[in-house]
C-alpha positions as CSV (number, residue, x, y, z in Angstrom):
1,M,39.8,67.4,149.3
2,A,37.9,68.4,152.4
3,D,35.3,65.6,152.0
4,S,38.1,63.0,152.1
5,I,39.2,64.0,155.6
6,V,37.6,61.5,158.0
7,V,38.0,61.1,161.8
8,F,37.0,57.8,163.3
9,P,35.7,57.4,166.9
10,Q,38.7,55.3,168.0
11,E,41.0,58.1,167.0
12,D,39.8,60.4,169.7
13,V,42.5,59.8,172.3
14,A,43.6,61.6,175.5
15,G,46.6,63.9,174.8
16,S,45.7,64.8,171.2
17,G,45.8,68.4,172.4
18,P,47.8,70.4,175.0
19,V,47.8,69.1,178.6
20,G,48.9,70.4,182.0
21,D,48.2,73.6,183.8
22,G,51.6,74.9,184.8
23,E,52.8,78.5,184.3
24,H,55.3,77.6,181.5
25,V,53.8,77.2,178.0
26,V,55.9,74.8,176.0
27,R,57.3,76.1,172.7
28,E,58.4,74.1,169.7
29,G,61.6,72.3,170.4
30,E,61.3,72.4,174.2
31,C,61.4,69.3,176.4
32,I,61.8,68.7,180.1
33,S,65.6,68.2,179.9
34,L,66.0,71.6,178.2
35,L,63.8,73.3,180.8
36,A,65.7,71.6,183.6
37,A,69.0,72.7,182.3
38,K,67.8,76.3,181.9
39,H,66.6,76.4,185.5
40,G,69.5,74.5,187.1
41,L,67.3,71.5,188.0
42,K,67.2,67.8,187.2
43,A,64.6,66.5,184.8
44,S,63.0,64.5,187.5
45,D,62.6,67.6,189.7
46,I,60.2,68.9,187.1
47,F,58.5,65.8,185.6
48,D,58.0,64.1,188.9
49,H,56.6,67.1,190.7
50,P,53.0,66.7,191.9
51,D,52.0,69.8,190.0
52,N,52.9,68.0,186.7
53,A,51.0,64.8,187.5
54,E,48.6,65.1,184.6
55,L,51.4,66.0,182.2
56,K,53.4,63.0,183.3
57,A,50.4,60.6,183.1
58,V,49.5,61.6,179.6
59,R,52.9,62.3,178.0
60,R,54.9,59.5,179.8
61,N,58.1,60.6,178.1
62,P,59.6,63.8,179.6
63,N,61.3,64.7,176.3
64,V,58.2,64.3,174.1
65,L,56.0,67.3,174.6
66,L,53.5,69.1,172.5
67,P,53.7,72.9,171.9
68,R,51.3,74.6,174.2
69,D,51.5,71.9,176.9
70,R,51.8,73.6,180.2
71,V,54.6,72.7,182.7
72,A,55.0,73.7,186.3
73,V,58.7,74.6,187.0
74,R,59.3,74.6,190.7
75,Q,62.7,75.6,192.2
76,V,64.2,73.2,194.6
77,E,64.5,74.1,198.2
78,L,67.7,75.9,199.2
79,K,70.0,73.9,201.5
80,E,72.6,75.4,203.9
81,Q,75.9,73.6,204.2
82,G,78.2,74.7,207.0
83,R,82.0,75.0,206.3
84,P,84.9,76.3,208.3
85,T,85.7,79.9,207.5
86,N,89.5,79.5,207.6
87,Q,89.7,77.0,204.7
88,K,88.8,76.7,201.1
89,S,85.7,74.7,200.2
90,T,84.8,73.4,196.7
91,F,81.3,72.8,195.5
92,Q,80.5,71.1,192.2
93,L,77.3,71.6,190.2
94,L,76.4,68.4,188.6
95,R,74.5,68.7,185.3
96,E,72.4,65.7,184.2
97,P,73.8,64.0,181.1
98,V,71.6,64.0,178.0
99,F,72.1,61.5,175.3
100,L,70.9,61.4,171.6
101,Q,70.2,57.9,170.3
102,I,69.3,57.3,166.7
103,Q,69.1,54.2,164.6
104,I,70.1,54.4,160.9
105,L,68.4,51.9,158.6
106,D,68.6,51.4,154.8
107,R,65.7,49.4,153.4
108,D,65.0,48.1,156.9
109,Q,68.6,46.9,157.3
110,P,70.9,48.5,160.0
111,V,73.6,50.7,158.6
112,A,76.3,49.0,160.7
113,G,80.0,49.8,161.1
114,K,79.9,53.0,159.1
115,P,81.7,56.2,160.1
116,F,79.6,59.1,161.3
117,A,80.1,62.7,162.1
118,L,77.4,64.5,164.3
119,T,77.6,68.2,164.7
120,V,75.6,69.8,167.5
121,D,76.2,73.3,168.8
122,G,79.3,73.7,166.7
123,V,80.9,70.6,168.2
124,T,81.5,67.6,165.9
125,I,81.5,64.1,167.3
126,R,82.9,61.3,165.2
127,G,82.5,57.6,165.6
128,T,81.2,54.4,164.0
129,T,77.7,53.1,164.0
130,N,76.9,50.1,166.2
131,P,76.1,46.6,164.8
132,D,72.4,47.5,165.0
133,G,72.9,50.8,163.2
134,T,72.5,52.9,166.3
135,I,74.4,56.0,167.4
136,K,74.4,57.1,171.0
137,V,76.3,60.2,172.0
138,R,76.1,62.7,174.8
139,I,74.9,66.2,173.8
140,S,74.1,69.5,175.4
141,P,70.6,69.5,177.1
142,T,69.9,72.8,175.5
143,A,70.7,71.7,171.9
144,T,67.8,72.0,169.5
145,A,69.4,71.1,166.1
146,G,72.1,68.9,164.7
147,F,73.5,67.7,161.4
148,L,74.5,64.0,160.9
149,L,76.7,62.5,158.2
150,V,76.9,58.7,157.9
151,G,79.0,56.5,155.6
152,P,81.9,57.0,153.2
153,P,82.2,60.0,150.9
154,D,81.0,58.1,147.9
155,N,77.8,56.9,149.6
156,L,77.1,59.5,152.2
157,L,73.8,59.9,154.1
158,Q,73.1,63.4,155.3
159,M,70.4,64.3,157.8
160,K,69.2,67.5,159.5
161,L,68.1,66.7,163.0
162,K,65.5,68.7,165.0
163,L,66.1,67.9,168.7
164,G,63.2,68.0,171.1
165,A,60.7,68.6,168.3
166,L,59.1,65.2,168.3
167,H,55.4,65.5,169.1
168,P,53.5,62.9,171.2
169,V,52.1,59.9,169.3
170,E,48.6,60.9,170.4
171,T,48.7,63.8,168.0
172,N,48.4,63.6,164.2
173,T,51.7,65.5,163.7
174,G,53.4,63.0,166.1
175,V,52.0,60.1,164.0
176,Q,53.2,61.7,160.7
177,Q,56.7,62.4,162.2
178,R,57.2,58.8,163.2
179,L,55.9,57.4,160.0
180,Q,58.3,59.7,158.1
181,N,61.2,58.7,160.3
182,L,60.4,55.0,159.7
183,G,60.5,55.4,156.0
184,F,56.7,55.8,155.3
185,D,56.5,59.1,153.3
186,C,53.3,60.8,154.3
187,G,54.2,64.1,152.8
188,P,54.1,67.4,154.8
189,I,53.9,67.2,158.6
190,D,50.7,69.2,158.7
191,G,48.5,67.2,161.1
192,I,46.0,66.4,158.4
193,V,45.2,62.7,158.2
194,G,44.2,62.6,154.5
195,P,44.4,59.9,151.9
196,R,48.2,60.0,151.7
197,T,48.7,59.7,155.5
198,R,46.0,57.0,155.6
199,G,47.9,55.0,152.9
200,R,51.1,55.2,154.9
201,I,49.2,54.1,158.1
202,R,47.9,51.1,156.1
203,D,51.5,50.3,154.9
204,F,52.8,50.4,158.5
205,Q,49.9,48.2,159.7
206,G,50.5,45.7,157.0
207,K,54.2,45.5,157.7
208,S,53.6,45.2,161.4
209,G,51.0,42.5,161.4
210,L,48.1,44.8,162.4
211,T,44.6,45.0,160.9
212,I,45.0,47.0,157.7
213,D,42.3,49.7,158.0
214,G,44.2,52.9,158.0
215,K,42.7,53.9,161.3
216,L,44.7,55.4,164.2
217,D,43.4,53.1,166.9
218,P,45.4,52.8,170.2
219,A,47.1,49.6,169.1
220,T,48.5,51.3,166.0
221,R,49.7,54.3,167.9
222,E,51.4,52.2,170.6
223,L,53.2,50.0,168.1
224,L,54.2,53.1,166.1
225,R,55.7,54.5,169.3
226,Q,57.5,51.2,170.1
227,K,58.9,50.9,166.6
228,H,60.1,54.4,166.6
229,G,61.6,54.1,170.1
230,C,59.7,56.9,171.7
């Protein structure tokens, strides 16, 4: 119901809407690593550029952007390298490695030592989950989706992954995404902080030792970011 949607003063935080003033408008699923790979740059070439100072200060994480954020993408300066004309010279283009790290929990307990198969861009990577339930694998910086299988055939966990689609924790959708990923089912990721989302916020606060009031104060957002890992 519309009259149950309440916004409290402490929930008005910087970064709840798009930031930055660059020429590139971020689309769903885009992050700095993806933009860097597309333009032959390093992520730091973009994120650390002075023209993206506001974006960096607010977002903090180069791979957690909000659709409609604006990013300045500046090409690096060309460098001339002299070489003898009578011999062969080899130049290597180094692409920054990008890693996907995810922790698998079942009732708050790590799913440790279980086989997994992660398929990204048609390539399947197999391995075993770490003692803390984590998986860390190198993936293509342009990947936007994946499919993960964890466990034996008779007790198989299946997960569709949307890579680069995590919204900043300053946004309502970013809060809902993190709650959902941590096992607090708040329903559709629609950016509406209604009774169901408030209830899951209270559940998270109670479990984390915070004041249980269902409000998205800075302390709740920051701990949610920490617990989620980004």
